[in-house]
C-alpha positions in Angstrom: 36.8 105.8 46.9 36.9 106.1 42.9 38.3 109.5 43.2 40.5 108.9 45.8 42.4 106.0 44.2 42.9 108.4 40.8 44.0 110.5 43.1 46.6 108.8 44.8 47.6 107.3 41.4 48.6 110.7 40.5 50.2 111.7 43.8 52.6 108.3 43.0 53.3 109.2 39.5 54.7 112.3 40.0 56.7 111.6 42.8 57.8 109.0 41.0 58.9 111.3 38.0 60.6 113.7 40.6 63.1 110.4 41.6 64.2 110.5 38.1 65.3 113.6 38.1 68.3 112.6 40.2 71.9 111.4 39.4 74.7 110.6 41.3 78.2 109.8 39.7 79.0 106.2 38.9 82.6 107.4 41.2 80.4 109.4 43.8 82.4 106.9 46.3 85.9 107.0 44.8 85.6 110.9 44.7 84.0 111.6 48.2 85.7 108.9 50.0 87.5 111.5 52.4 84.9 114.6 52.5 84.4 115.9 56.1 82.7 118.7 55.3 81.1 121.0 52.5 80.6 124.8 51.5 77.0 125.8 50.3 76.9 128.8 48.0 74.0 130.9 46.6 72.6 130.1 44.0 71.8 131.6 40.7 69.1 132.5 39.7 67.0 133.6 36.7 63.6 135.6 37.1 61.0 136.1 34.2 58.6 138.4 36.0 55.7 140.1 34.5 56.0 143.5 36.0 58.9 145.3 33.6 62.2 146.2 35.9 65.2 147.5 35.1 68.4 145.0 35.2 69.8 146.8 38.6 66.3 146.2 39.9 66.1 143.0 38.1 69.7 141.9 39.1 69.6 142.4 43.2 66.0 140.4 43.0 67.8 137.4 41.4 70.7 138.2 43.9 68.0 137.8 47.0 66.4 135.0 45.5 69.6 133.1 45.2 70.7 133.8 48.9 67.6 132.2 49.9 68.1 129.2 48.5 72.1 128.9 50.6 69.9 129.9 53.9 67.8 127.3 53.3 69.7 124.7 52.4 71.8 126.0 55.3 68.7 125.7 57.6 67.6 122.4 56.7 70.9 120.9 57.0 71.9 122.3 60.6 68.4 121.7 62.1 69.3 118.7 65.0 66.7 116.1 64.2 68.6 116.0 60.8 72.5 116.5 61.5 73.3 113.5 62.9 71.4 111.5 59.7 74.6 112.9 57.4 78.1 111.9 57.2 79.4 115.4 56.5 79.7 118.4 58.1 78.4 121.6 56.1 79.7 125.2 56.6 78.4 128.3 58.0 76.7 130.2 55.5 78.4 133.5 57.0 81.5 132.2 57.2 81.3 131.2 53.8 80.0 134.5 52.3 82.6 136.0 54.8 85.5 134.1 53.2 84.4 134.7 50.1 83.8 138.7 50.0 87.3 138.7 51.5 89.0 137.3 48.7 87.0 139.7 46.4 83.8 137.2 45.1 80.9 137.8 45.1 77.5 137.1 43.4 78.7 138.8 40.5 81.8 137.2 40.2 81.5 134.0 41.3 81.0 132.2 38.4 84.6 132.7 36.8 86.1 131.1 39.6 86.3 127.3 39.2 84.9 124.1 41.9 88.7 124.0 42.8 89.8 127.2 43.4 86.6 128.2 45.7 87.1 124.6 47.5 90.8 125.6 48.2 89.9 129.4 48.8 87.1 128.4 51.5 89.0 125.2 53.0 86.7 122.3 52.4 86.1 119.5 50.2 83.5 119.9 48.0 80.8 122.6 47.1 76.6 122.5 46.6 75.4 125.0 44.5 72.6 125.6 41.9 70.3 127.4 39.5 66.4 128.3 40.2 64.2 129.6 37.2 61.2 131.0 38.5 58.8 133.2 37.6 57.9 134.6 40.8 59.8 135.7 44.2 59.7 133.1 45.9 61.4 133.9 48.9 58.1 136.5 49.0 55.7 133.8 49.4 54.1 131.9 45.8 50.7 133.2 45.5 48.1 131.8 47.9 45.0 131.3 45.2 44.2 127.7 45.6 42.9 125.1 43.3 42.1 121.7 44.3 43.0 120.4 41.3 46.1 123.0 40.4 47.4 121.4 43.7 46.7 117.6 42.1 47.6 117.8 39.0 51.1 120.1 39.6 49.8 122.9 37.5 50.8 126.6 37.9 54.4 126.3 37.8 56.4 128.7 39.4 59.7 127.8 38.2 62.7 124.9 38.8 65.4 124.6 41.0 68.1 122.6 40.4 70.5 121.2 43.2 74.0 120.2 42.5 77.3 118.6 44.8 80.7 119.0 43.0 83.8 117.5 44.4 86.5 120.1 45.6 89.8 117.3 44.3 88.5 116.6 41.0 85.9 119.7 40.5 83.8 116.6 38.9 80.1 116.8 39.2 78.8 114.4 42.1 75.1 114.7 42.7 72.6 116.5 40.9 68.5 116.7 42.1 66.0 118.7 39.6 62.7 119.9 40.6 59.6 121.6 39.5 58.6 124.4 42.0 54.6 124.6 42.0 51.7 125.2 44.6 53.0 121.5 45.9 56.4 122.8 46.4 55.3 124.8 49.2 55.1 128.3 50.3 58.4 129.9 50.1 62.0 129.1 49.7 62.4 127.0 53.1 59.2 125.5 52.8 60.7 124.1 48.9 64.1 123.6 50.0 62.5 120.9 53.6 60.1 119.5 51.1 62.8 118.9 48.1 65.4 117.1 50.4 62.6 115.4 52.4 61.8 113.6 48.7 65.1 113.1 47.9 66.7 111.9 51.6 66.8 108.3 50.3 68.9 109.1 47.0 71.0 112.0 49.1 75.1 110.4 48.9 75.8 111.8 52.7 72.9 109.8 54.2 74.1 108.1 57.1 71.6 105.3 56.8 72.1 105.0 53.1 75.8 105.0 53.5 75.2 102.2 56.1 72.9 100.2 53.5 75.4 100.8 50.5 78.3 99.4 52.4 76.3 96.5 54.0 75.4 95.4 50.3 
């Protein structure tokens, strides 16, 4: 019983710390009041793998991981049981990437464009973007070796992910969520995003229930 209590305390403590990794702009309501649609961009990825890779190989793998996060976020937001919970729509990522390509914007040069420019090009009100720092290929799945203590203590660190939402009109940061990636994060990119967003639901600024509660208060 004592061991179970310790485990619960460790879990609650770690969850509490994860909530502190969430930032929301004090001007969120003002800047987002007219938001109707957001676009999800591929994430910038930095890989630090043990094996030696050429610049071209590393670049290709980083791009693969970046698009995997973009896909996972779209899947999360488009699930029927979750779709009704948000006050905004999310642009189909195939459309997003096609529009970017039509404007000669790709994974290699997207960082030279401002949030304002990208929102005008994509005809959306805001941008969901971010970055990942990984020492494994998360899209391929994390190592299967299991250690109960690693799971409880959150060891076997595989990197970190940061998700942010920016306003299209002002270009300002509205919301940011950062989280360490480890064995408790799930077995692949989709699992990671699903767990992250479930944990952040009550803090996600476009969550319908959260918006209703804020208006009532």
